N, C-alpha and C positions, 0 to 999 in steps of 0.2 A: 504494500500500500504506500508506494513512494509519493504519490501525489493525491492528496485527499480532495475534498470538494472545494478546492481553492483555485481551480483553473481560471485564469483571467481570459475572458472572451476577447478574441483578437481585435475585433473592430470596436468594441465598446470602450477600449482604453486608448483609442487613437485621438490625439489632441493636436491642436496647432497653437503656437505661442500667441499669447495675448498680453495682458499686463503682468509683468514680473514684479514680485514683491522684493523690496530692498530691505536688508537687515544690516545692523551694525555688527562689528567684529565679535562682541560679547555674545550676542544671541546666536550667531552662526557657530561660534566655538562651542556653545552649549549643546546645540544639536549634534555637532560633530563628535563631541566627547561622549554623548549618550550612544551614538552610533558605534564608536570604538568599544565602549564598555559592553554593549550587547554582544558584539562579535567575539570579544575575548572571553566573556563569561559563558557563552552559550553555543558557539559554533564548533561542531565536533571534528571539522577537518580544516581548521584555519591555516595550518602550516604544511599542508600536503604539497603545495607548489611554490611556496615562498618561505624562506627562513624566518625564524622569530625576530632576529635583529633587523632583517631587511624590512619586515612589515612594520616594526616599531619605528624605524627610520622614515618610512613612507607616511605613517600617521603624523609624526612630528613635523616633517617638512611641509606636509599639506596644511597643518594648522598654522605654521609660520607664514604660509603664502597668503593668508587672509588679509585683505586690505581693510581700510576704514569702513567700507561698506561693500556688501556683496549681495547679489540677487539670489533668490531661491533656486533658480535654474543653474546658476554657476556653482552653488553649493552642491546641488544634485550631481553635476558633472564631476566635481571633486570627489564625491563619495563613490561615483562609478569607477573612477580610476583605482580606488582601493578594491572594490569588489571584483574588478576585472583581473586583479592580481591573485585573488583568492581562488578564482576559477571553479566556482560551484554553480551549476545551472539552476539550482533551486534557491539561490540567494539573489533575490530580485529587488530592485529599487524602482519606484514609480514616482513620476514627477508630481509636484504639488498641485493642488486643485485651483491655483491661480492661473493655471494654463487651461484655456478654454477652447472648445471647437469653434473655428472660425471659417471664413470663406477662402482662405489663402493656403492652398495645399499644393505640393509638387504634383503636376498633372499627369506624368507618364507612369505607366505600369511597366515595371522593369524586372529583369531576370539576370542573376549572376551566373556566368559560365566561365570556368577557368579564371576566376578572380576579376573578370571584366564584366561590364554592365551593358545589357542589351534590352531593346524594346520588345515587350511581350504582347502588345496588342497593336492593331493597325490604325491607331488614332492620329489625328493631326497631320495626316499625309506623310507620316514617317513609316517606312516599311517595317514589318515585323522582322526581327533579327538584325536591325541596324545597331551598330556598336556606338554607344555614347562615349565621346572623348572628353568633353568638359561641360560643366554646368556653371553658368555665370563666371566664366574664365577660371573655374577651379577644376583642376585635373581630376578625373574620376578615381584614379587609383588612390589619390590622397584623400578624397572624400570617403571612400570605403574604409580606408585605414582609420580615419577619425570616428566612423560610425560603429566600429567593432565593439567599443566599450559599452554600448547601449544594450548588448545582447549577452546575457549570462549563459555560460556553457560549462560543461564538465571538462576540466583539464585543458589540454592544448587544442581541443577540437575546433575546427573552423567551419565545418559543414553547417552546423546549427546557426552560427553567426551569419553566414551567407544567406541561408534560407530565411531567417528572420529579417535581415536587412532588406532583402528584396520585397518582402511583404509589407514592411513598415517604413519604407524608404522616406516617404514624405514626412512622417513623424520625426524620425531621427535627424533628418536634414534640418528641419525647423528647430529642433533642440540645439543643434550644433551651430547653425548660422543665423537663426532668427527668421522673422517674417520676410519673405521676398515675394512681391506681387507679380514679377515678370521674370521668366527664365529664358536665358539665351543658351540654347542647346547646340553644341557642335557634335556631329555624328558622321559615321561612315555607313552608307547603305550596303546591303549584301552584294550589290554590283560593284562596290569599290569607290563610289562617288562620295566625296567629302562635302557635306552641306552644313549650313547653320540656319537655325530657325528660332524665332522668338515666340514663346507660348505664355499666355497669362496663366496665373495660378487658377486652380479650380476649387470648388467646395469639396470638403471631405466626402460628402454624400455622393457627389458626382464620381469621385475617384473610387469609392467603395463599390459602386454599382458596376463600373467598368472592370474592376478586378475580376469579376466572375467570368469575363470573356478572355482571360489569359489563354494564349495558345498552349502554354505549358501545362494546362489542365487536361489537354488531349481530347477535347470534345470531338474533333474531326476523326481521330483514331477510333473512337467508339461510335462513329456515324451519328452523332448527336448534332442536330441542326441548331438547337436552342441552347446557347451557352449557359443561360441562367438555370435551366432545368438540369443540365449536366452538372453544374456547380452544386446545386441543391442535393442531387442524388449521390454524386461521387466524392465531393470534397467536403461539403458542409454537413453531411449526414453523420450523426454521432452513433447511431445504432448499427450493429454489424449487419451486413447484407451480402448476398451471394448472387452471382450471375454465371452463365455457363458458355463455354466454347464447345458446343456439342460435337463438332466434327473431330475434336481432339480428345473427347471424353475428359474435359478439364473444367474444374470449377474455380472461380476466382472469388475468394472471401475477402471483402473489404472491411477492415476494422479501423476506423478513424479515431476511436477513443476508447479508453478503458474507464472513463469517468461516469458511466451510468450505473444505476442501482445494481448491486452485485447479484441479487436474486433474479432480477429481470434479465441481466446479461447472460447468466448461465442458462436460463430458460430459453432465451433466443438461440443460444448455441446448440442446445439439445435439438430444437426444431430444425435448425440449419443442417446439422450433421446427420440427422435422420434422413433428411431429404437428399443430401449428397450421397449417402450410402445406398439409398433406395434407387438412385439413378445409376448406380454402379460406376461411379466416376473413378478414373484411374490416377488422375493428377490433380493436386490441389495447390493453388497459389494463394498465399495469405499476404494481402497488401496492407502494410502498416506504415506506409510512407508519410501519411499525414497524421499519424498517431502521436500526440504529444504527451500521453500519459493518462493518469487516472488512478484507479484502485489496483494495487498489486494483485489481490486475489483474482481479479478479472483476467489479468495476463496469465496467471497460473492455470486458471480454468481453461482458457483457450489452448494453452500448450498441452494440457492433459488430454485434449481431443486428438492430438497428433503424435504424442509420445508413444513409443513402443514398449518402453520399460520404465521402471521407477526412476525418478530423477531428483537431483539436489538443486537448490537454487541459491541459498545463502550460507555463509560460514559464521558470521557474527554480526551483532548490532552493538554500537558504541555511542555513549553520550558523555559530555563533560560536566553536566549539571543535572541535579535531580529536581530542579525547579526552573521556571521561566525567568530569565534575568530581566531587570529593569521593567518589572511588571506594570508600573504606573503608566507606561507608554504603550502598553499592549491594547490593541483595538479589537482583536479577534483571535480565538483559537478554535480548533475543531475537535479536540479530544480532551478527555479529563486529565488534567495535569498530574494529579497525585497517582491516579491509576496507571497512566501510561509511562510516567517517568519515575516517580519515587517508589511506588509499590513494586513495579516491575523490575527495576534495576538495583535497588538499594542493597541487595545481598550479593551483588556481583562487582564489588569494587576492585579496581586495579590502580596502579600508581598514578595515572593521569586522568582517571575518570571511572566509568562503569561500563563493563562489557559483558554481554550475554553471548556465550559461544555455543553453537549448535553441534551436537554430536550427529553421527550418521543417521540414527533412528529419527531424531527430531526433524532433520532437514529433508527427509525423503518424501516425495510426492508420488502419486500413483496415476497411471493412465485412466481415462474415462472408459466406461464399458461401451460407449457409442463411438469410440475413437475411429478416425479415418486410417485405413491400412494401406493406402497407395503412396505414391511419391509426392513429397511436399517441398514446395519452394516458398521462400519468404522474401518479400520486397521491402527494402529499408531506404531511408533518406536521412538527411541532416535534421529533419523535423521529427524523426522518431526519437522520443525522449521519455525519461522517467519510466513509468510502467511499460511504455512501448519498447524501450530499450531492454527492460527485463525480459520481455518475450523474445526479443531478437537474440539476447544472450543465451536463453534456453535453447533456441533453435541453433545457434552457433555451436553450442556444446554437443549437439546431436549430430553424429556423423552421417545419418540418413537424411538430413534436411540440408538443402542448399540455400544459402543466404545470398541475395543478389541486389545490387544497387549501389548505395552510398553509405559511408561511415555514419553511424547513428550519432545523434547529438548527446545521448546519455552515456555515462561512463562505463567502461568495460570492467575494471577491477572493483570499483566501489562507486557509491553515489551517496548524496546527502538527501534525506527525506523523512517521511513518516510522521513527524510531529511539527507541522507548520505553524508559525506564529506571525501575525501581522503587527507591525509597529507603526506609529505615527510620531514623527519628531515635532515637539511642541511649537517651535517658532516658524520653521519653514513649511510644515505640514507635508513634508516628503514622507512617503510610505515605504516601508521595507518588509519583505517577506523572508523570514529565515526559518529553515528546518533544523531540528535539533538532534537528529539521529544519523549516524553514519552506518551504512549497510555494506558489508564486504561480500562481494559476490563469489559464488562457486564458479570457477573457470577451469577449463581443461587445457587450453593453449596458454602457457605462461610466457611465451616469447613476445607477446604483444607489448609494445612500448607503453609505459605508464603515461596516463593522460590521454589515451586514445578512447574513442567510442568503440562500439561493436563493429568490427571490420567485416565486410561481406566476403564470401568465398569468391565471388566474381564481381569485380568493380565494373559497373556500367554507368557512365555519366551522360547527361543530356548534352548533345552537341548543338552548335548553332544551326546546322542543317535540320536536326530534329525539331528545334524550336520553330523554324520557319515552316516546316511541313506539318507540324503538329503531331509527329509520331512519338509514341511512348516507347523509348528504346529498351527499357528494362523489361516491360511486359512483352514487347515484341520479341525480345531475345528468348524468353522462356517459351513462347508459342513456337518459335522456329526450332528450338531445341527439342521440344516434345514432338513436333511434326517431322523431325529428322531432316 
């Protein structure tokens, strides 16, 4: 249960800069000191990717950099530079509510391919697949580098950063550079012609609606003429659903979220797998490319329907505090603090915290009686995170399952999760979400570098040609593999 019911809806948190709040040094330092205290008292993986002395130095130099006055958004960006070094995908900062949705939003729908920025829809007479070179005389590679800090990710992983940046480009661009009502775009068309165009900003609602028409959502590949219908069914649909490639005796099970009710989710799976087995399907593709997590038990339930033998999933769980730090600034928790932290961990003290270690008996899960017995493939992407990565890791540990696509955004060896706490800093009203438990995963391949996500068995990335034609290269690869 790496990700409880605290998932932030993608579009409901998209804002554009409005009136920033100015604070004096004392009030900004107060918020920053609380921020530092929460992390040092409660974060269970604070020094996994940065040394203790280095992080202390970063905290001190950041505090010294405060001028006589500082805006809430500048404080937010300074905090992001800290969390970016901690490298925990579940440690998230959200801008203060002085930032409001307005009419001035970056107008283009974009896609990142091989670290470069491309146009993903055919708007404004810019051909799909055109490479953007600069925006208002800022080179794109410098823009992307500055926007990376806005995306929390596990370890050194970049796929999640790129996937989030392309989805929320206008939001992050506004945070970094402020309101801009006109955008001078320099780009190269797929035919090699270099052009420049000026496009006025658009309302967020306008951009959100056009997002559904991304070529990289592959409506054409699925013979869907209506992009909105395709988006609602294949991308935005949180319930698991299945469709069939009858000529290949193949089922494609799309699971975009593990965040729905556990009982309902398992009931849906029972129905789906009964139908799959009744159809005598030989190949099953499980698509979790848009799955950013939810309840860990849901990911385990899904894996139990494809596992051939008993399986292990975690080695231990670790915390550094039996209580929530700086409780006066807490706005929301989802679990009983005493029951989940104190009562559960208090008898498992170690030198630097509390750890529950699972022996083989406790860690073993069993296959479901309705399990699928044919060949299984799993599709992953940088958006695959939290409980989504938990499922991907179980699949990766299974020699009979082939994982295809992109490195997941969730960590391979461990992740932070399970006990999420929301904070609001008193002066800036910046919100922070911190999870208090570190989960060490059971892994078979220990040669994977620390800081990686779950690596696919077969890396297949979207090419510019795929973007232009609307072909799904990962799904198409599996279909061709099955078809011989």
